[in-house]
C-alpha positions in Angstrom: 85.0 117.4 86.0 81.3 117.3 86.7 80.4 115.2 83.6 83.1 112.7 84.6 81.7 112.4 88.1 78.2 111.7 86.7 79.6 109.0 84.4 81.5 107.3 87.3 78.6 107.2 89.6 76.6 105.3 87.0 79.3 102.9 85.9 81.4 100.1 87.3 84.6 100.8 89.2 86.4 97.7 88.1 87.2 98.5 84.4 87.9 95.8 81.9 89.0 95.5 78.2 90.4 92.9 75.9 93.9 93.1 74.4 95.9 90.8 72.0 99.4 89.9 73.1 101.7 91.0 70.3 104.5 88.8 68.9 106.9 91.7 69.2 106.4 91.8 72.9 107.3 88.2 73.5 110.4 86.3 74.3 111.8 83.3 72.2 109.5 81.0 74.1 106.5 82.9 72.8 105.7 84.2 76.4 104.9 87.8 77.0 108.3 89.4 78.1 108.1 90.2 81.9 108.8 93.9 81.3 106.1 94.1 78.7 103.4 93.2 81.2 103.7 96.7 82.8 103.3 98.4 79.3 100.1 96.4 78.7 98.7 97.3 82.1 99.5 101.0 81.9 98.2 101.3 78.4 95.0 99.5 79.6 94.5 101.8 82.5 95.0 104.9 80.2 92.3 103.4 77.8 90.0 102.6 80.8 90.2 106.2 82.1 89.5 107.6 78.6 86.9 105.1 77.4 84.9 104.7 80.7 85.4 108.1 82.5 86.2 110.4 79.6 89.3 111.3 81.6 92.3 112.1 79.4 95.5 112.1 81.4 97.5 113.8 78.6 94.9 116.5 78.2 95.2 117.3 81.9 98.9 117.8 81.4 98.2 120.3 78.6 95.5 122.2 80.3 96.6 122.1 84.0 100.2 121.3 83.9 99.6 118.5 86.4 100.0 114.7 86.1 100.8 111.5 87.9 104.1 109.8 87.7 104.8 106.2 88.5 106.9 105.8 91.7 106.7 102.1 92.2 105.4 98.8 90.7 104.8 95.5 92.4 104.0 92.7 90.1 103.5 88.9 90.4 103.4 86.6 87.4 101.0 83.7 87.9 100.8 82.1 84.5 102.2 82.9 81.1 100.5 85.1 78.5 101.4 84.0 74.9 101.9 85.6 71.6 98.6 86.4 69.8 96.5 85.4 72.8 93.6 87.6 73.8 93.6 88.7 77.4 91.4 90.6 79.7 92.9 93.4 81.7 91.1 94.9 84.7 92.0 98.0 86.5 90.7 99.7 89.7 91.7 102.5 92.0 92.3 100.7 95.3 93.7 103.6 97.4 94.5 107.3 97.2 95.8 110.1 99.4 96.0 113.8 99.0 99.1 113.4 96.6 99.1 109.7 95.6 97.2 106.9 94.0 97.5 103.1 94.0 95.9 101.2 91.1 95.6 97.5 91.0 95.6 95.8 87.5 94.9 92.2 86.8 95.5 90.2 83.5 93.3 87.2 82.9 92.9 84.8 80.0 90.0 85.6 77.7 87.4 83.6 79.6 88.5 85.1 82.9 89.2 81.8 84.6 93.0 81.9 84.7 94.8 84.8 86.3 98.1 85.6 84.6 99.5 88.6 86.5 98.7 91.2 89.2 100.2 94.6 89.4 100.1 97.4 91.9 101.3 100.8 90.7 101.8 103.7 92.9 101.6 107.2 91.4 102.5 110.6 92.8 100.6 113.8 91.6 103.1 116.5 90.4 103.3 119.9 88.9 104.9 119.3 85.5 106.7 122.7 85.5 108.2 122.4 89.0 108.5 118.6 89.1 107.3 118.7 92.7 104.5 116.7 94.3 101.2 118.6 94.8 97.9 117.9 96.4 95.0 116.7 94.2 92.7 119.7 93.5 89.3 119.3 95.4 87.3 118.4 92.3 89.8 115.8 91.3 89.9 114.4 94.9 86.1 114.0 94.7 86.4 112.2 91.3 89.0 109.9 92.8 86.7 109.2 95.7 83.9 108.2 93.2 86.4 105.9 91.4 87.7 104.3 94.6 87.1 100.6 95.2 89.5 99.4 98.0 90.6 95.8 98.5 90.8 94.0 101.8 94.6 93.4 101.6 96.9 96.4 102.1 100.2 94.5 101.5 101.0 93.3 98.1 102.2 89.9 99.2 98.9 89.3 101.0 97.0 90.2 97.9 99.2 87.9 95.8 98.5 85.1 98.3 94.8 85.8 98.2 94.7 85.4 94.4 96.9 82.3 94.5 94.4 80.6 97.0 91.4 81.8 95.1 92.7 80.8 91.6 94.5 77.6 92.7 97.8 78.7 91.4 
């Protein structure tokens, strides 16, 4: 855990990477299917944790028998993503408690001037064997504190409205 903490302290807290929208994930209008946005976002967050923080969620399951499970998603679609389009996906930890996390993820066009969607995902930390929620271990709580970058809005609709005003949607 110490190496990951050192990496986080010297790197950005808003993580970003580029993805290509796949044809198979689109509807007959060539738009990314609404349900597929969540897959793109969660895959991006997994990549961000691994690539930027060297934090492998699946390795944690194997070594510690602990993991996060999604308990809720709140998403707003602001403009369409299209087949074969390159998009930027950002993610950041915006809140956490002893047993939970909230991650905000944003999808932009490739030049980051048109916001396509915003997602808030809430996770609970569980023991895989018992399927019960547990507290984040102390070292993990410190790591989460290092990752944390809160946003001003604490209600999803307020955050959506903020982005709509800011981006002119």
